[in-house]
Structure formats: structure tokens, C-alpha cells
C-alpha positions in Angstrom: -21.5 13.0 11.7 -23.3 10.0 13.1 -22.1 8.6 16.4 -22.1 4.9 17.5 -21.3 3.3 20.8 -18.6 0.6 20.3 -20.9 -2.2 21.3 -23.6 -1.0 18.8 -21.0 -0.5 16.0 -19.7 -4.0 16.5 -23.2 -5.5 16.4 -24.2 -3.5 13.3 -20.9 -3.2 11.6 -22.3 -3.7 8.1 -24.8 -0.8 8.7 -22.0 1.4 9.9 -20.0 0.7 6.8 -23.0 1.3 4.5 -23.7 4.6 6.2 -20.1 5.6 5.9 -20.3 5.1 2.2 -23.7 6.8 1.8 -23.6 9.6 4.4 -20.0 10.2 5.3 -17.7 9.5 8.3 -19.1 7.6 11.3 -17.8 8.3 14.8 -17.3 5.4 17.2 -17.2 6.1 20.9 -15.8 4.1 23.9 -17.2 5.0 27.3 -18.8 8.1 25.8 -15.5 9.5 24.4 -14.6 9.6 20.7 -12.3 6.7 19.8 -12.4 6.2 16.1 -13.9 7.4 12.8 -14.9 5.0 10.1 -14.7 6.5 6.6 -15.5 5.2 3.2 -12.6 4.1 0.9 -13.4 7.1 -1.4 -13.1 9.6 1.5 -9.9 7.9 2.7 -8.3 8.2 -0.7 -9.2 11.9 -0.8 -7.5 12.3 2.6 -4.5 10.0 2.3 -4.2 9.3 -1.5 -0.8 9.5 -3.1 0.5 13.0 -3.5 2.0 13.9 -6.8 5.4 15.6 -6.8 5.9 19.2 -7.8 7.1 18.3 -11.4 3.9 16.3 -12.1 1.8 19.2 -10.7 3.5 21.8 -12.9 3.3 19.5 -16.0 -0.5 19.3 -15.4 -0.9 23.0 -15.3 -3.4 24.5 -17.8 -0.7 27.3 -18.3 1.8 24.8 -19.7 3.1 25.8 -23.1 2.4 29.5 -22.7 5.3 31.6 -24.0 6.7 34.1 -21.5 8.7 37.1 -22.4 11.7 36.9 -20.0 13.9 39.6 -21.5 15.1 42.2 -19.0 14.4 45.8 -19.3 17.7 47.6 -20.3 16.6 51.0 -18.9 19.2 52.2 -16.3 17.9 52.7 -12.8 17.0 56.3 -11.8 19.3 58.2 -9.5 18.2 58.6 -5.9 19.8 60.5 -3.1 19.9 58.6 0.1 
């Protein structure tokens, strides 16, 4: 990840944004310590995009529509001494 001093990031903000879009996240430091990370909109959406609910997830399953045999086995359990 590229690292920018705050002063340099402010002076070259459009370059920082372009590099975030082309190369990935850009770290910005203040007094030599990490302070912020600039990410592209696409990366941000991957990280914080809307989460679908469980029902939507299940409905999108490639296994949807497969028939399952849910009948129980009628065989009595075996006898065990405890």
C-alpha cells in the first residue's frame, strides 16, 4: 500500500485518488503515524456494501429447487446396555 504524508496528499489529492482507483488503497500519515486510508468507490462497496438478508441468500442458492427426501427411517433403534 502506498503511503502519503498528509501535506503531500493534500497537495496531490487528485493523484492520490487516481492511484487509489488504479492501484488500491492509499495510506495517509500524520506525523509519521497512519491516520487514514483512501480507497476507491469500488473497494469501498466491497467492504461496506449492503448485505443481503438470509432469505435472499438462500433464494440465490444454486441448490434451490433440488428435491430432498425428508422421510424418517422407521427402523427401531438397537438395544444397548448402559
